[in-house]
N, C-alpha and C positions, 0 to 999 in steps of 0.2 A: 622734196625729201620724202622718202617712203615712211609709212607709219611705224614700221618696226624700228627703223633707224631713229625716229623721234622718241619712241618709247625707250630704246636703249640709251639715248642721250639723257633723258629724264632720270633713268635709274642710276646712271653714272653720276649725275649731278647730286642725286640724293645721297649716294655714298660719300661724295666729296664734302657734303654738308654734315657728315657724321650721323646720318639717319640709317638705322639698321633696316635691312630689307628682308622680308619674309614672303616666300612664295608658297601659297596655301590654296587648296581647293575650297572655295567658299560658296559654291553653288552657282557661280556665273554672274552674280549681281553685286558681289562684295568688293572689298579692297578699300584702302584709304590709310590715312595717317592717324596715329594715336600715340599716347605716351604710356609706356609700361615700365614701372620701376624707375622712373626718372629718365628714361631713354625714349627718344622718338623712334617709332617703328612704322615703316611703310609696308602694309600688306598688299600683295599683288595676287589677285584671284586667278589661279591657273585654270579654273573652269570657265572663265569669261573669254569671249572672243577678243581679238586684238583691238578693235575699236573701243570696247568697254574698258579693257585694261589701260589703254592710253588715256581715255577720258578720266577715269578714276585717279590715275597717277597725276595727270596734269591738274585736276581739281585739288588734289591733296597738296601739291607743291605751290600752287598759285598763291600769291600774296605773302609768301615767306620773306621776311625782311632781308635774309641773307642773299636773296637773288638780286637785290639792287647792286648795280655796279659790276655784276658778273656778265661775261659775254655769253649770250645764248644765240643760236641761229635765229634769224628773224621769224621763221615759221613757228618755232616753238615759243618765242617771246609773244607773238600774236595770240597763240592758243592760250597761254597763261593769262594774258591780259583779258581775254574773253571771260575767263572764270572769275577774275577779280572784279570785272564789271557786271557779272551776272548775265552775260549774253551768250553763254555756251550753247552749243547746239543740242 
């Protein structure tokens, strides 16, 4: 599965989980999940390359309890598992 497709899948998943998405220029190294005014917000750094955007998004979503029992493509499930185990590249 192409990396852009993986990222798109994670962003769709985030929306389905009720997470607000914000695409912002954060200098190429930023992005992640935070809580603002009681809402979860996922920031995607538009200055970052595709690899960084994917890695930051996967790291932000890894370990969310809402992912249990949801279907995810095996490649994405493996990536998320690497982050929960602390073995991400």
